[in-house]
N, C-alpha and C positions, 0 to 999 in steps of 0.2 A: 429745663422744670426742675429739678431735680437740685439742683445749683441753688436756684433761686428760694427755693424753698428753703435751703438750709441759711442761705444769707438774708433771709427776710427771718426766721427765728431768732439768730444771733443778734438779730438788732431789735426785735420785738417788732419789723414791721408788715405790712401784706406784699405779698411778693404776684401778686397776680390781681386782674383784677375784678374776680370776684372773691379774693381777700383768703379764702381759706380762715378765719382771725382764729378760732377756736384752735385749730391743730397746732396752728403757730405759734399760739398763746403757750399749750402744751411745750411743745419742742423748746420752746425758748427758756419754759423752767429745767428740762432734760439736758440743755448744754450747758445749763450751770456746775453738772456735777463733772468733779476731776475726774473722767477714766475715759482712757483712749481722746481719739479726735475727734472734733465737732461733727466731722459725716458720719461718724462710730454711735453718736451720743443720738446724733437724728434717727440713725435706720433701728433703735433702740428704741427711738419713740413709738417706732413703729409696730415694731416686734412686740410693747407690752403692752401697746391696744388691741392689736389683735387676739391677745393671750386673753386678756379683760374679755373682750367678745365673745370668745368661743367659752368664759367662764357662763357670762351672760345665756348665750345660746343654751346654755346646759340648761338651766336653770327656767328657761321655757319650755323646756323639751320634758322637764317634774311636773311644769304644770300642765301641761298639757296629756299629762300619764303615761309616760314614760318612764321604763324602769331605770335603776341609777344604771345598771348598764347600756343599756340601751341610748340614753340621754349622753352617757359618758361618748358613746362609740359614735353618737351623732357628730358630737362636739369636735371629736377629736377628727373624723373626716372632716367635717368642716374647714377647719384651721390646718389641715393639710391637702389640701384639693390644692391644685394647681395654681389657680386665680390667687385664692384670697393667700396662700403662700408666698407667691411673687410679691404681693403689694403690703406683706408684713417683713418683707426682710427688706427694704428702703425704704429712705422717708419721703412718705405720701398720705394721701390724707382716707383714704379709704378706708384702712384697720378702724380708724376713728369715726368712720358713720357704720360700719358696719355693730361698732357697740352702741352707737347712740339707737337709733333703729332695732337691734335689741332688747337693749333699754326701752324705749318705748312701748314694744312689743310686751316684753314683760309688763313693767305696770297697768298695762289694758287687759292683761290675763290675770292680774290679780285684782284689780277693779271690776271686771266680769262679777268677783265671787264676793264683791262688797259696794255695791253700785251707789252705796248711798253714803259712802267715805271720801272723804274731797281728799283724802293723803294720796290714794292711788293715783285719781286723777289730775292732780296738782304737778304729781310728781313725770305723769306722762306727756304733760304741757311744756314740763320745763326742760325735759330731754329733748321734745319736741323741737324748742325753739332755738336750742344749742345747735340741734344738726340743722338748721336754719343757717347756723354762725359756718359750720364748716363745710358740705357740699349741698348747698339747697338744691340743686335739681337731682339730683337720687331720693331726698327727701318727698321734695314735691312726687313723684314720681311710684312713689313708694304710700304715698297720704290714704288714697282712696283703699287700698288693703288694710290697711290700718281704721276708715269707717267701717269697712265690714266685718272688719273685728268686732269692733264695739257697737253694731247692729243690736243686738237680741236687748241689750241696753240703753236704748237711744235717747229714751225717754230722760233716764241719769243726766245723759251727757248733753240733750237740749236744753235741762233745766242749766244749766250751769254754763252754756255755754261761752257769754261773754270771759266770765273769768277765765277759762280754758283759754280763750283766743288772747289775753291779755298779760297771760303766764308769760303763753311764748313768743308773742312779740317782742315781749321783756327782756325773755333771754335769748333770743334774736339780735338787737341791738347793741345789748351789754358788751360784746364783742367787740364789735366794730366800732364801737363807742372808744373801748380801750387804745382802737390803730388809730383813730380819729384825733385821741390824744396823741399819742406816741408820735405820732408825725409831726405835732406840733413842736417839739422839743427837739429840735434838732441835732437829729441821729447823724451818726458820722454815712449811713447808706441812706436813699431815701426813695425809692426808687419811681415814687410820683411826686416825688415835692409835696410839702403841707393841705391837708386836707383844709381850706378857709371855705367852704360852702356848699352850696350843694349841687354846685357846677362841679368840682371835683371829685365830690365822693361819685 
């Protein structure tokens, strides 16, 4: 799977049926840097995204009332944990998934403080949509927890639900649309061939 991920990122193509389109696009950008091998740059992609995830987790902890040192210790412990560390040193999609989850969580925490402000709700919807273009099963599993987090201001969420759903769906679709477009460009490697209709998709 690792080889497929790196090959897909090299040609900016989907490397598996679920696509991991957002990670593939980000890894493609990292592969343009003239530093080390493609494998090294792919692994650095995960490490960079993992570091960002720890930074956003720190922000979440601070919003929940933790002191600077407690938030720092929590983010450090998460980053150094066996499972997260193991995914941060190889080209895998899970560090991006953690980053997007914590970003949505942080934005909902911000929205709880200003429920009438669209900014935080729109931000949470955008990042949630992007997370669906990375590894959707984990975000679908996390969704009920995010709903529970937003329960204290459910009226505010309900009043803007159509726009939040639309924003999420648009941001979920954009990376997939880019992959469809790229598959039609006749790249040197194309795992599934050009995507010309819903049946191919």
